[in-house]
DSSP file (Angstrom, degrees, kcal/mol; ACC not computed):
  #  RESIDUE AA STRUCTURE BP1 BP2  ACC     N-H-->O    O-->H-N    N-H-->O    O-->H-N    TCO  KAPPA ALPHA  PHI   PSI    X-CA   Y-CA   Z-CA
    1    1 A X              0   0    0      0, 0.0     2,-0.5     0, 0.0    50,-0.0   0.000 360.0 360.0 360.0 115.1  -14.7   -7.9   49.8
    2    2 A X        -     0   0    0     49,-0.0    28,-1.0     3,-0.0     2,-0.2  -0.858 360.0-140.1-104.8 127.0  -15.4   -4.5   48.4
    3    3 A X        -     0   0    0     -2,-0.5    48,-0.2    26,-0.2     2,-0.2  -0.562  34.1 -92.2 -85.1 155.6  -18.1   -4.4   45.7
    4    4 A X        -     0   0    0     46,-2.9     2,-0.4    -2,-0.2    25,-0.2  -0.414  37.5-169.4 -75.2 141.0  -17.4   -2.1   42.7
    5    5 A X  E     -A   28   0A   0     23,-1.9    23,-2.3    -2,-0.2     2,-0.4  -0.998   6.1-160.2-125.7 128.1  -18.7    1.5   42.7
    6    6 A X  E     +A   27   0A   0     -2,-0.4     2,-0.3    21,-0.2    21,-0.2  -0.946  11.9 175.2-120.7 135.1  -18.5    3.6   39.6
    7    7 A X  E     -A   26   0A   0     19,-1.5    19,-2.9    -2,-0.4     2,-0.4  -0.919  17.4-143.9-127.9 151.9  -18.8    7.4   39.4
    8    8 A X  E     -A   25   0A   0     -2,-0.3     2,-0.8    17,-0.2    17,-0.2  -0.977  11.6-159.3-120.1 133.7  -18.3    9.6   36.3
    9    9 A X  E     -A   24   0A   0     15,-2.5    15,-2.0    -2,-0.4     2,-0.3  -0.924  30.7-142.1-103.0 103.3  -16.8   13.0   35.9
   10   10 A X  E     -A   23   0A   0     -2,-0.8    13,-0.3    13,-0.2     3,-0.1  -0.508  17.5-169.2 -73.4 124.4  -18.5   14.0   32.7
   11   11 A X  E     -     0   0A   0     11,-3.1     2,-0.3     1,-0.4    12,-0.2   0.735  49.7 -99.1 -86.2 -29.2  -16.0   16.0   30.4
   12   12 A X  E     -A   22   0A   0     10,-1.1    10,-2.7     4,-0.0    -1,-0.4  -0.862  67.2 -15.9 132.8-172.7  -18.8   17.1   28.0
   13   13 A X  E     -A   21   0A   0     -2,-0.3     8,-0.3     8,-0.2     3,-0.1  -0.333  55.3-133.1 -62.5 142.0  -20.1   16.0   24.6
   14   14 A X  S    S+     0   0    0      6,-3.2     2,-0.3     1,-0.3    -1,-0.1   0.793  94.4  10.4 -71.6 -26.8  -17.7   13.7   22.7
   15   15 A X  S >  S-     0   0    0      5,-0.5     3,-2.8     3,-0.1    -1,-0.3  -0.978 107.7 -77.0-143.9 144.3  -18.3   15.8   19.6
   16   16 A X  T 3  S+     0   0    0     -2,-0.3     3,-0.1     1,-0.3    -2,-0.0  -0.138 118.1   7.4 -37.4 112.1  -20.0   19.1   19.3
   17   17 A X  T 3  S+     0   0    0      1,-0.3    -1,-0.3     3,-0.0     2,-0.2   0.391  96.0 137.9  88.4  -1.1  -23.8   18.6   19.5
   18   18 A X    <   -     0   0    0     -3,-2.8    -1,-0.3     1,-0.1    -4,-0.1  -0.560  53.4-146.7 -78.1 136.5  -23.6   15.0   20.3
   19   19 A X  S    S+     0   0    0     -2,-0.2     2,-0.4    -3,-0.1    -1,-0.1   0.470  79.2  87.2 -76.5   3.9  -25.8   13.4   22.9
   20   20 A X        -     0   0    0     -5,-0.2    -6,-3.2    21,-0.0    -5,-0.5  -0.823  69.9-146.6-107.0 140.5  -23.0   11.0   23.9
   21   21 A X  E     -A   13   0A   0     -2,-0.4    21,-0.5    -8,-0.3     2,-0.3  -0.732  10.7-136.0-108.9 157.8  -20.4   12.2   26.6
   22   22 A X  E     +A   12   0A   0    -10,-2.7   -11,-3.1    -2,-0.3   -10,-1.1  -0.813  36.3 170.0 -91.6 143.0  -16.8   11.7   27.3
   23   23 A X  E     -AB  10  40A   0     17,-2.4    17,-2.9    -2,-0.3     2,-0.3  -0.984  36.6-122.1-154.6 162.1  -15.9   11.0   31.0
   24   24 A X  E     -A    9   0A   0    -15,-2.0   -15,-2.5    -2,-0.3     2,-0.4  -0.789  35.4-129.5 -96.2 147.3  -13.3   10.1   33.4
   25   25 A X  E     -A    8   0A   0     -2,-0.3     2,-0.7   -17,-0.2   -17,-0.2  -0.837  12.8-162.1-105.1 131.6  -14.1    7.0   35.5
   26   26 A X  E     -A    7   0A   0    -19,-2.9   -19,-1.5    -2,-0.4     2,-0.5  -0.898  24.0-178.8-112.0  98.8  -13.9    7.0   39.3
   27   27 A X  E     -A    6   0A   0     -2,-0.7     2,-0.4   -21,-0.2   -21,-0.2  -0.853  10.5-179.8-104.3 125.9  -13.8    3.3   40.1
   28   28 A X  E     +A    5   0A   0    -23,-2.3   -23,-1.9    -2,-0.5     2,-0.3  -0.957  31.5  97.8-122.9 147.1  -13.6    1.9   43.6
   29   29 A X  S    S-     0   0    0     -2,-0.4   -26,-0.2   -25,-0.2     3,-0.2  -0.937  86.3 -64.6 161.9-177.7  -13.5   -1.9   44.5
   30   30 A X  S    S+     0   0    0    -28,-1.0     2,-0.4    -2,-0.3   -27,-0.1   0.713 123.1  38.6 -72.7 -21.5  -10.8   -4.6   45.3
   31   31 A X        +     0   0    0     40,-0.1     2,-0.5    -3,-0.1    -1,-0.2  -0.927  65.4 173.5-135.0 111.8   -9.1   -4.3   41.8
   32   32 A X        -     0   0    0     -2,-0.4     3,-0.1    -3,-0.2    -3,-0.0  -0.934  15.5-156.4-120.1 102.9   -8.8   -1.1   40.1
   33   33 A X        -     0   0    0     -2,-0.5     2,-0.3     1,-0.1    -6,-0.1  -0.271  41.2 -79.7 -68.7 162.9   -6.8   -1.0   36.8
   34   34 A X        +     0   0    0      1,-0.2    -1,-0.1     2,-0.0     0, 0.0  -0.547  56.1 163.6 -61.0 122.5   -5.1    2.2   35.4
   35   35 A X    >   +     0   0    0     -2,-0.3     3,-1.7   -10,-0.1    -1,-0.2   0.420  45.0  94.6-119.4  -7.9   -7.9    4.1   33.8
   36   36 A X  T 3  S+     0   0    0      1,-0.3    -2,-0.0   -12,-0.1    -1,-0.0   0.749  78.3  58.2 -68.1 -25.1   -6.3    7.7   33.5
   37   37 A X  T 3  S+     0   0    0      2,-0.0     2,-0.3     0, 0.0    -1,-0.3   0.342 100.7  67.7 -86.3   9.6   -5.0    7.4   30.0
   38   38 A X    <   -     0   0    0     -3,-1.7     2,-0.5    19,-0.0    -3,-0.0  -0.879  69.4-136.5-130.5 156.8   -8.4    6.7   28.4
   39   39 A X        -     0   0    0     19,-0.3    19,-2.6    -2,-0.3     2,-0.3  -0.937  28.1-167.2-109.3 138.9  -11.7    8.5   27.9
   40   40 A X  E     -BC  23  57A   0    -17,-2.9   -17,-2.4    -2,-0.5     2,-0.3  -0.719  22.6-113.3-115.6 164.8  -14.8    6.5   28.7
   41   41 A X  E     - C   0  56A   0     15,-3.3     2,-1.9    -2,-0.3    15,-0.6  -0.787  36.9-109.0-100.2 152.8  -18.5    7.0   28.0
   42   42 A X  E    S+     0   0A   0    -21,-0.5     2,-0.4    -2,-0.3   -34,-0.1  -0.230  88.9  99.6 -83.6  49.3  -20.8    7.7   31.0
   43   43 A X  E     +     0   0A   0     -2,-1.9    13,-0.8    13,-0.2     2,-0.3  -0.994  44.0 154.8-128.7 135.6  -22.4    4.1   30.8
   44   44 A X  E     - C   0  55A   0     -2,-0.4     2,-0.3    11,-0.2    11,-0.2  -0.958  25.7-147.9-156.7 172.9  -21.4    1.2   32.9
   45   45 A X  E     - C   0  54A   0      9,-1.6     9,-3.0    -2,-0.3     2,-0.4  -0.998   5.0-159.9-148.9 137.7  -22.7   -2.1   34.3
   46   46 A X  E     - C   0  53A   0     -2,-0.3     7,-0.2     7,-0.2     5,-0.0  -0.983  26.1-116.1-125.2 139.7  -21.9   -4.0   37.5
   47   47 A X    >   -     0   0    0      5,-2.9     3,-0.8    -2,-0.4   -43,-0.1  -0.140  33.2-104.2 -60.7 161.9  -22.6   -7.7   38.0
   48   48 A X  T 3  S+     0   0    0      1,-0.2    -1,-0.1     2,-0.1    -2,-0.0   0.839 122.2  49.1 -61.2 -34.0  -25.1   -8.8   40.6
   49   49 A X  T 3  S-     0   0    0      3,-0.0    -1,-0.2     1,-0.0    -2,-0.0   0.534 109.1-126.1 -84.5  -8.3  -22.4   -9.9   43.1
   50   50 A X  S <  S+     0   0    0     -3,-0.8   -46,-2.9     2,-0.2    -2,-0.1   0.549  82.7 105.6  86.7  -2.3  -20.7   -6.6   42.6
   51   51 A X  S    S+     0   0    0    -48,-0.2    22,-3.2     1,-0.1    23,-0.5   0.467  71.3  52.9-102.3  -1.0  -17.3   -8.1   41.7
   52   52 A X  E     - D   0  72A   0     20,-0.2    -5,-2.9    21,-0.1     2,-0.3  -0.999  63.1-176.3-131.6 134.5  -17.3   -7.5   38.0
   53   53 A X  E     -CD  46  71A   0     18,-2.1    18,-3.6    -2,-0.4     2,-0.4  -0.956  13.9-147.0-133.0 157.5  -17.9   -4.2   36.2
   54   54 A X  E     -CD  45  70A   0     -9,-3.0    -9,-1.6    -2,-0.3     2,-0.3  -0.966  15.1-172.3-124.5 136.5  -18.1   -3.3   32.7
   55   55 A X  E     -CD  44  69A   0     14,-1.6    14,-2.7    -2,-0.4     2,-0.6  -0.875  20.1-133.1-121.9 150.7  -16.9    0.1   31.2
   56   56 A X  E     -CD  41  68A   0    -13,-0.8   -15,-3.3   -15,-0.6     2,-0.5  -0.947  21.5-165.2-110.5 112.9  -17.2    1.7   27.7
   57   57 A X  E     -CD  40  67A   0     10,-2.7    10,-2.4    -2,-0.6   -17,-0.3  -0.791  23.2-118.7 -96.3 134.5  -14.0    3.2   26.4
   58   58 A X  E     - D   0  66A   0    -19,-2.6   -19,-0.3    -2,-0.5     8,-0.3  -0.548  27.9-178.0 -69.0 139.9  -14.1    5.6   23.4
   59   59 A X        +     0   0    0      6,-2.7     2,-0.6    -2,-0.2     4,-0.1  -0.651  16.3 170.1-140.7  69.2  -12.2    4.2   20.5
   60   60 A X        +     0   0    0      4,-0.1     4,-0.2    -2,-0.1     2,-0.1  -0.771  12.7 146.6 -98.5 126.5  -12.6    7.1   17.9
   61   61 A X  S    S-     0   0    0      2,-1.9    -1,-0.1    -2,-0.6     4,-0.1   0.157  85.7 -31.3-110.2-121.0  -10.6    7.2   14.7
   62   62 A X  S    S+     0   0    0     -2,-0.1     2,-0.3     2,-0.1    -2,-0.1   0.902 140.1  27.5 -65.8 -39.7  -12.3    8.7   11.6
   63   63 A X  S    S-     0   0    0     -4,-0.1    -2,-1.9     1,-0.1     2,-0.1  -0.794 100.2 -88.2-117.0 162.8  -15.8    7.5   13.0
   64   64 A X        +     0   0    0     -2,-0.3    22,-2.7    -4,-0.2     2,-0.3  -0.340  53.2 152.4 -67.5 150.3  -17.0    6.8   16.5
   65   65 A X  E     - E   0  85A   0     20,-0.3    -6,-2.7    -2,-0.1     2,-0.3  -0.982  22.9-151.6-165.2 174.0  -16.5    3.6   18.1
   66   66 A X  E     -DE  58  84A   0     18,-2.3    18,-3.5    -2,-0.3     2,-0.4  -0.996   8.1-144.3-155.7 154.4  -16.1    2.0   21.5
   67   67 A X  E     -D   57   0A   0    -10,-2.4   -10,-2.7    -2,-0.3     2,-0.5  -0.994  22.4-132.8-121.8 129.4  -14.5   -1.1   23.4
   68   68 A X  E     -D   56   0A   0     -2,-0.4    13,-2.3    14,-0.4     2,-0.3  -0.746  17.9-151.4 -85.5 126.4  -16.2   -2.7   26.3
   69   69 A X  E     -DF  55  80A   0    -14,-2.7   -14,-1.6    -2,-0.5     2,-0.5  -0.752   3.8-157.8 -93.5 138.4  -13.9   -3.4   29.3
   70   70 A X  E     -DF  54  79A   0      9,-2.9     9,-1.8    -2,-0.3     2,-0.7  -0.987  10.9-167.2-113.8 115.9  -14.7   -6.3   31.6
   71   71 A X  E     -DF  53  78A   0    -18,-3.6   -18,-2.1    -2,-0.5     2,-0.6  -0.905   3.5-166.9-107.8 108.1  -12.9   -5.5   35.1
   72   72 A X  E   > -DF  52  77A   0      5,-2.8     5,-1.4    -2,-0.7     4,-0.4  -0.871  12.7-171.8-107.4 118.7  -12.9   -8.7   37.3
   73   73 A X  T   5S+     0   0    0    -22,-3.2    -1,-0.2    -2,-0.6   -21,-0.1   0.785  84.9  54.1 -76.0 -26.5  -12.0   -8.2   40.9
   74   74 A X  T   5S+     0   0    0    -23,-0.5    -1,-0.2     1,-0.2   -22,-0.1   0.891 122.2  28.2 -76.1 -37.8  -11.8  -11.9   41.8
   75   75 A X  T   5S-     0   0    0      2,-0.1    -1,-0.2   -44,-0.1    -2,-0.2   0.366 100.3-131.5 -99.2   4.6   -9.2  -12.7   39.0
   76   76 A X  T   5 +     0   0    0     -4,-0.4     2,-0.3     1,-0.2    -3,-0.2   0.905  60.9 133.8  38.8  54.4   -7.7   -9.2   38.9
   77   77 A X  E   < -F   72   0A   0     -5,-1.4    -5,-2.8   -46,-0.1     2,-0.4  -0.894  49.2-152.4-129.6 158.9   -8.0   -9.1   35.2
   78   78 A X  E     +F   71   0A   0     -2,-0.3    46,-0.7    -7,-0.2     2,-0.3  -0.995  19.0 178.7-123.9 123.9   -9.2   -6.7   32.5
   79   79 A X  E     -FG  70 123A   0     -9,-1.8    -9,-2.9    -2,-0.4     2,-0.3  -0.905  11.6-155.5-119.2 154.2  -10.4   -8.3   29.3
   80   80 A X  E     -FG  69 122A   0     42,-2.1    42,-2.6    -2,-0.3   -11,-0.2  -0.896  10.1-125.5-131.5 153.1  -11.7   -6.2   26.4
   81   81 A X  E     - G   0 121A   0    -13,-2.3    40,-0.2    -2,-0.3     2,-0.1  -0.401  39.4 -92.7 -81.7 169.8  -14.1   -6.6   23.4
   82   82 A X        -     0   0    0     38,-0.6   -14,-0.4     1,-0.1    -1,-0.1  -0.447  63.5 -73.8 -70.0 159.8  -13.2   -5.9   19.9
   83   83 A X        -     0   0    0    -16,-0.1     2,-0.5    -2,-0.1   -16,-0.2  -0.373  45.2-149.4 -63.3 131.8  -14.0   -2.3   18.7
   84   84 A X  E     -E   66   0A   0    -18,-3.5   -18,-2.3     2,-0.1     2,-0.3  -0.918  16.6-126.7-103.4 127.4  -17.7   -1.7   18.2
   85   85 A X  E    S+E   65   0A   0     -2,-0.5     2,-0.3   -20,-0.2   -20,-0.3  -0.556  73.3  19.2 -76.9 134.5  -18.6    0.8   15.4
   86   86 A X  S    S-     0   0    0    -22,-2.7     2,-0.4    -2,-0.3    18,-0.2  -0.736  98.2 -51.0 114.9-159.9  -20.9    3.6   16.6
   87   87 A X  E     -H  103   0B   0     16,-2.3    16,-3.1    -2,-0.3     2,-0.5  -0.960  52.3-109.0-122.6 138.6  -21.8    5.0   20.0
   88   88 A X  E     +H  102   0B   0     -2,-0.4    14,-0.2    14,-0.2     3,-0.1  -0.467  33.8 173.3 -70.1 117.2  -23.0    3.0   23.0
   89   89 A X  E     -     0   0B   0     12,-3.3     2,-0.3    -2,-0.5    -1,-0.2   0.862  70.0  -6.2 -81.9 -43.2  -26.8    3.5   23.7
   90   90 A X  E     -H  101   0B   0     11,-1.0    11,-1.8   -47,-0.1     2,-0.3  -0.961  50.0-156.7-152.2 167.3  -27.0    0.9   26.3
   91   91 A X  E     +H  100   0B   0     -2,-0.3     2,-0.3     9,-0.2     9,-0.2  -0.976  34.5 148.5-144.5 126.0  -25.1   -1.9   28.1
   92   92 A X  E     -H   99   0B   0      7,-2.4     7,-3.1    -2,-0.3     2,-0.4  -0.971  44.2-104.4-157.0 166.6  -27.1   -4.7   29.9
   93   93 A X  E     -H   98   0B   0     -2,-0.3     2,-0.4     5,-0.2     5,-0.2  -0.834  27.0-178.7 -99.0 142.0  -27.3   -8.3   30.9
   94   94 A X  E >   -H   97   0B   0      3,-2.3     3,-2.4    -2,-0.4     2,-0.5  -0.933  66.2 -48.1-136.7 112.7  -29.5  -10.6   29.1
   95   95 A X  T 3  S-     0   0    0     -2,-0.4    -2,-0.0     1,-0.3     0, 0.0  -0.481 124.3 -23.4  57.7-113.9  -29.5  -14.2   30.5
   96   96 A X  T 3  S+     0   0    0     -2,-0.5    -1,-0.3    -3,-0.1     2,-0.2   0.285 124.0  90.3-108.7  12.8  -25.8  -15.0   30.9
   97   97 A X  E <   -H   94   0B   0     -3,-2.4    -3,-2.3    23,-0.0     2,-0.5  -0.704  68.3-134.0-110.0 157.2  -24.7  -12.5   28.3
   98   98 A X  E     -H   93   0B   0     21,-0.5    21,-3.0    -2,-0.2     2,-0.3  -0.957  31.5-174.2-103.6 127.0  -23.6   -8.9   28.2
   99   99 A X  E     -HI  92 118B   0     -7,-3.1    -7,-2.4    -2,-0.5     2,-0.4  -0.846   9.2-165.4-120.0 151.8  -25.2   -7.1   25.3
  100  100 A X  E     -HI  91 117B   0     17,-2.6    17,-2.7    -2,-0.3     2,-0.6  -0.958  15.2-140.4-130.6 153.3  -24.8   -3.6   24.0
  101  101 A X  E     -HI  90 116B   0    -11,-1.8   -12,-3.3    -2,-0.4   -11,-1.0  -0.960  20.6-157.1-115.1 118.4  -26.9   -1.4   21.6
  102  102 A X  E     -HI  88 115B   0     13,-2.7    13,-2.3    -2,-0.6     2,-0.3  -0.815   3.1-150.4 -99.3 129.4  -24.7    0.6   19.1
  103  103 A X  E     +HI  87 114B   0    -16,-3.1   -16,-2.3    -2,-0.5     2,-0.3  -0.774  23.1 172.8 -90.7 141.5  -26.1    3.7   17.6
  104  104 A X  E     - I   0 113B   0      9,-1.8     9,-2.5    -2,-0.3     2,-0.5  -0.956  30.3-129.9-143.5 158.2  -24.7    4.6   14.0
  105  105 A X  E     - I   0 112B   0     -2,-0.3     2,-1.1     7,-0.2     7,-0.2  -0.968  14.3-151.3-103.6 114.0  -25.5    7.1   11.4
  106  106 A X  E  >> - I   0 111B   0      5,-2.9     5,-1.5    -2,-0.5     4,-1.5  -0.758   9.8-170.4 -96.0  99.8  -25.9    5.6    7.9
  107  107 A X  T  45S+     0   0    0     -2,-1.1    -1,-0.2     1,-0.2     5,-0.0   0.776  82.9  56.1 -66.5 -30.8  -24.8    8.6    5.7
  108  108 A X  T  45S+     0   0    0      1,-0.2    -1,-0.2    -3,-0.1    -2,-0.1   0.930 119.3  29.8 -67.6 -44.3  -26.0    6.7    2.5
  109  109 A X  T  45S-     0   0    0     -3,-0.2    -2,-0.2     2,-0.2    -1,-0.2   0.499 101.6-132.5 -92.0  -6.6  -29.5    6.3    3.8
  110  110 A X  T  <5 +     0   0    0     -4,-1.5     2,-0.3     1,-0.2    -3,-0.2   0.810  67.4 114.5  55.5  38.2  -29.5    9.4    5.9
  111  111 A X  E   < -I  106   0B   0     -5,-1.5    -5,-2.9     0, 0.0    -1,-0.2  -0.908  67.5-109.6-139.3 159.6  -30.9    7.5    8.8
  112  112 A X  E     -I  105   0B   0     -2,-0.3     2,-0.3    -7,-0.2    -7,-0.2  -0.612  29.8-163.6 -83.7 146.5  -30.0    6.3   12.3
  113  113 A X  E     -I  104   0B   0     -9,-2.5    -9,-1.8    -2,-0.2     2,-0.4  -0.941   8.1-163.9-123.6 157.6  -29.4    2.6   13.0
  114  114 A X  E     -I  103   0B   0     -2,-0.3     2,-0.4   -11,-0.2   -11,-0.2  -0.981   9.4-172.6-136.0 126.5  -29.4    0.7   16.3
  115  115 A X  E     -I  102   0B   0    -13,-2.3   -13,-2.7    -2,-0.4     2,-0.5  -0.968  17.6-141.6-124.3 130.6  -27.8   -2.8   16.5
  116  116 A X  E     -I  101   0B   0     -2,-0.4     2,-0.4   -15,-0.2   -15,-0.2  -0.783  27.3-174.5 -89.8 133.0  -28.0   -5.1   19.5
  117  117 A X  E     -I  100   0B   0    -17,-2.7   -17,-2.6    -2,-0.5     2,-0.5  -0.995  26.5-132.2-129.7 127.3  -24.6   -6.9   19.8
  118  118 A X  E     -I   99   0B   0     -2,-0.4     2,-0.3   -19,-0.2   -19,-0.2  -0.726  34.2-128.9 -75.1 130.7  -23.6   -9.7   22.2
  119  119 A X        -     0   0    0    -21,-3.0   -21,-0.5    -2,-0.5     2,-0.4  -0.628  22.0-165.7 -88.9 133.8  -20.2   -8.6   23.7
  120  120 A X        -     0   0    0     -2,-0.3   -38,-0.6   -38,-0.1     2,-0.3  -0.961  11.6-142.8-121.4 141.7  -17.3  -11.1   23.5
  121  121 A X  E     -G   81   0A   0     -2,-0.4     2,-0.3   -40,-0.2   -40,-0.2  -0.801  13.4-169.3-109.1 141.7  -14.2  -10.5   25.6
  122  122 A X  E     -G   80   0A   0    -42,-2.6   -42,-2.1    -2,-0.3    -2,-0.0  -0.982  34.6 -96.1-132.1 143.2  -10.6  -11.2   24.6
  123  123 A X  E      G   79   0A   0     -2,-0.3   -44,-0.2   -44,-0.2   -46,-0.0  -0.293 360.0 360.0 -61.8 140.3   -7.5  -11.2   26.8
  124  124 A X              0   0    0    -46,-0.7    -1,-0.1    -3,-0.0   -45,-0.1   0.445 360.0 360.0 -97.9 360.0   -5.7   -7.9   26.4
């Protein structure tokens, strides 16, 4: 049983002047899905037993957004969240849940917002 290990090859700022990065993921473990066609953020999370990892895939259209991947070595599955508007500030466990904090710019108010969201996963 090999626990997950995650390394990032940071490609640089996702947009010029942004504090958020685009990255390639170097994932090792018992089950590694194809990751090469996607750009990820350099934030990840690994379960306490090391058998589930969570990755942040950039999903940028007109505005920034991201999708949280749940990679499960025991079930050999990838499940994904719906697209979250904004940039991922953090990803963490709280009780039995995975939560993320999404940063956004409110152009009407000319102010930053940060929203804590419980991540829900759906079969892809």
